[in-house]
C-alpha positions, 0 to 999 in steps of 0.5 A: 671286340671282334677279331677283325676290329682288333686286326684293323686297329693293329694295322692302323697303329702299325701304319702310324709308326711305318709312316713316322719311321719313313719320314723321320728316317730322312733326318739322316740327310741333314745329319750327314750334311752337318757332319760333313760341314763339321769335318770340313771346318775342323780340317780347315781349323775354322770356327765350329760354333753350331755343328757339334750341337746341331749334329747331337740334336739331329741324331738324338731326334732321329734315334728317338723318333724312329724307336716306334718304327724299330719296335714295329720291325722287332729291332729292339733287344729281346731276350728270347732265350727262355721263351723261344722254346715255348709254344706260340700261345705261351709266348703271346701270353708272356708278351702281353704280361711283359708289356703290361707290367714293364713296357707301358708303366715305363712308357707312361712315366717317360711320357709324363716326365718328358712332357714336363721337361718339354713344357718347362723348356717351352714356358721359359723359351730355354736356350742352349748355353753354347755360343750358338744358343739355339732354342731347346724346346723343339728338341725336347718335344721329341721326348714325349713324341717318341714316347707316344709313338712307342706307346702306340706301337706297344698297343699294336704289339699287345693287340697282335698277341691277343689276336694270336691267342684268339686264333690259336685257341679257335684252331685248337677248339676246331682240332679237338671237336 
């Protein structure tokens, strides 16, 4: 595959998570509204049948759905203590190895079991045990969807590492010619 194709593919995958992050970041607005309602009802000692559960659902969805966006911008925890002193090419190789050995197997397990978790909830139209009793499968659908966003961004990160290795290899060949 040509380097230009890989760069375009990586940019396409980045754009998916860029837009997902921009869209799902707006979940903080209904989350804030629900928390304000809960605060007011608590202060008035009024019944709070749905606010705590709704805030948990919205926060969980927000946290999970912007995970790919977080990976795009490097906000996930990384242990660069050992790799920061290595060359950029070696860092890219280690990054690819870690993605292939650690990240992708975990993401595919997460996707597989998350889909099963969602599907079993959807097939029985599972409801919460609370008095409010909302349907749970839309919230559980967030689990496999978040895994898909992370897998797509992980692919983009691997592609960026491959392109980095290619570019640095070509530059070193030019220098030593």
